[in-house]
N, C-alpha and C positions, 0 to 999 in steps of 0.2 A: 504492500499499498504506499502511495506517497502524495504527500500534504504537500501542494504547487501554492504559499503567498505572492500576493503582487501587495505591496503598502504605500498608500497614502490614504487623502482626506473624504469624506463623503459629502455630498451635494454637489449643485449644478456652477457653483462657482471656481469650485476646483477642479472641475473636470479638464485636460488637457493641459492642466498646469506642468512645471517642471515636476514640481512636488508629488505624480499622481503618476509619475512613469510606468509604476509597480501595477497599480489599476490600466492602466492601458494594453500593457504587455499581456496580462494575462484574462482582458477580454478578448485582446487578438488570436491567441494562442487556442481559449472556448470554442470561440467560432472555426478556426482551422479544425478542430478536433471532433467538431461539431456535440458539445456539450449543451445538454439541455441550458435553458436561462436559470440564471444563480435565483435562490430563497434567501429568505431572511430565516440567520439561526444564529447560536454561538454568539451572536453581538455582530456579524458579518454578512455578506452576499458567500452564499457557499452551491460549490454544483461538483457532482462526481457523474465517474462513470469509468466503467472497465473496458483497457485499454489491453490488448494484448494479454487478457488474463488475471490484471492487474487491475486494482480501485485507483484511481485517482480523484484525488477531491482536490479544487479550487477554492482559494478564499480571498477576499476582498475585506479584512474588515473595517469597522463601519465607524471604529472608536476613537475616531481623528489618530493621526497618524503617533502621537504621543501614548498613546496606551495598548497601543496595539497589539502589547503582548495577552490583554485581556483576554478577546475574541481566538486569539490560538493559540493558547493554553487549555482553552475548553475542547477544542477541536482535538491537541493533542490527547490529552485526559480521555475523550469519549473514543477515539477513535482505536488509543494504544499506538499512535505513533510511535516509532521509535527514531526520534530526533535526531541524535547524531547522523544517519543515513537516510531518513525519509523525508526530511522536510528540509524547501527550498525555499525560501525566503529573496524577490526578487524586486529592486529598490533604487530608487536612486541615489546619485554622488557626487557631489558639486567636488570634489579632490580628484574626478576623473577627465577626462579632456573630456566636449562632447561628442557623444557615441563609442567613446571605449566601451569596455566592458573589463570585469576582473570577478573572476571565481574565488571563493577564499570559504572552507570549514572550520573557522574557526580566530579569533582576535577579539579585538575589542569594539565598540562599538562605536568610534573613530569617529564623536560629534552627533552621529548621527539618531535623535530620538526616540525613533520607530525601532529599530536598534538594540538602544537603550532598555526599552521596556520589556520585545522581547529575550534580552539576555536576564533580565531582573527574573522571569517566569522560568525560564529554562534551559539558562546555562550559556556557554557562549559554544559551545560543539552545534551548529548547524551549518546547512552550505547554503551557504548569499552569492546573489550574481550582483554586483553591483555594475547601474549603468550611468556612465559616465552624462552629467548635464550641464558642465562648462563651470565655472566661475562667476560672481558679482564682480563688476570693477573695484569695487572697494566691499569692505568687509561690513558695513554698514547700511549697505542694500541687498544683504543676503536674504531675510526674509521676502521680502519684495522678490528678488530673483526668484529665488522657488517656488513664488505663488505665481507668478509668471507662467504667462504660454511661450513657449519655442514663438522664435520668428519664420520666415515661409524657409531663411537660408536655413537655418537652425532645422529645420523640418527635415530639410533633403538629408540632412547627417544624422540625424536621429528613428527615421523610419527605418533605413536599411540595419538598424541597430535593433529595433522590434524584430526583426525579420531574424536577424540570428543566433538573437537570445531564445524567440521559437525553435526554432534551432536547437539550439543549445538542451532546450526542454523536451524537446525529442529524444539526446541523447541520453537525459536525467529517466528518462520512460525506459529506453530499451537498457537499462538497469549499466551504460557505458561507469568504469571506475571513476571516481570521482578526478582522479588524480589527471585519469587521461582526458577529461573534459577541461582541467587546467590548459595542462598543455596545448591542447585547441584552440581554449579562445582565451586565452589571459594573452597571445601573441597578436591576435587582430589589434 
């Protein structure tokens, strides 16, 4: 069983913002794989499907970014998910250049409040797919930057990243070893 989580904030005002990259990728992956529509449960929007004999659960926590762990821990406990091997979290990262992807299996939150929340509930050992959104020009603009939408030029870089992350999630479902996934995608 795999639990794939995309981080973001609920509400129309946050749709397609940099901070909602996780939600957007999960939506695209759900459509690509033919998942049923999302339903409200576990303080999130959830859908599940069996793919090649394995149950796959997609989750978009609706607790706002800073409390993402509250939703995820409920799903983990209910389905008895092996966090270190079967939880994958997709989210935005300002420390990566726009369009760059980085896969990690543990570590600190790196200043990301959604990841801090998950770590506080489940520990540091889970697969993370960090999606580069670039940086604000100065630190005082960080909040407006992450809650802003991509420009047309930025979207031309971000849209291929969504496709690549979708391919990466396909590899996760094929039970490709995480170190091989890291070798393949961390170079791009």
